[in-house]
C-alpha positions in Angstrom: 0.0 0.0 0.0 1.2 3.5 -0.8 2.3 5.7 2.1 2.4 9.2 0.7 3.8 11.9 2.9 2.5 14.8 0.8 -0.7 15.4 -1.2 -0.8 18.4 -3.5 -4.2 19.1 -5.0 -4.0 20.9 -8.4 -7.3 22.7 -8.2 -8.2 24.6 -5.1 -11.9 23.9 -5.4 -11.3 20.1 -4.9 -9.4 20.5 -1.7 -12.3 19.6 0.6 -13.0 16.4 -1.4 -9.3 15.4 -1.4 -9.0 15.9 2.3 -12.1 13.8 2.8 -10.8 11.1 0.5 -7.5 11.0 2.5 -9.5 10.7 5.7 -11.8 7.9 4.4 -8.8 6.0 3.0 -7.4 5.5 6.4 -3.9 6.6 5.2 -2.1 8.1 8.1 1.2 8.8 6.5 0.2 12.2 5.0 2.0 14.9 6.9 1.3 17.8 4.5 -1.5 18.8 2.2 -1.8 21.9 0.0 -4.2 23.0 -2.8 -2.8 25.1 -5.6 -4.3 26.9 -8.6 -5.3 24.9 -11.7 -3.3 26.0 -14.8 -6.3 26.6 -17.1 -7.4 29.4 -19.4 -4.1 31.1 -20.2 -0.6 32.0 -19.2 -1.6 34.0 -16.1 -3.2 30.9 -14.4 -0.4 28.7 -15.6 2.2 31.0 -14.1 0.2 31.1 -10.9 0.1 27.3 -10.7 3.9 27.1 -11.3 4.6 29.8 -8.7 2.5 28.1 -6.1 4.0 24.7 -6.8 7.5 26.1 -6.5 6.5 27.7 -3.2 5.2 24.4 -1.9 8.3 22.5 -2.9 10.5 25.1 -1.3 8.5 24.8 1.9 8.7 21.0 1.8 12.5 21.2 1.4 12.7 23.7 4.2 10.7 21.7 6.7 12.5 18.5 5.7 9.6 16.6 4.2 11.4 16.2 0.9 15.0 15.1 0.5 14.8 11.7 2.3 
């Protein structure tokens, strides 16, 4: 069985459902969740998605979740 430490939802409107799915799955390994913008409808949204993802990855490196 998979034991993810991190779940990144790429569409903020789905965050509630993703968190509920994690809860219902019984997976207890998830230490970090974050929802970021979906890169639809043009460059502005794509740039926002990339910037948010970079920020999440930097945070995960900083707190030591990535890099194991």
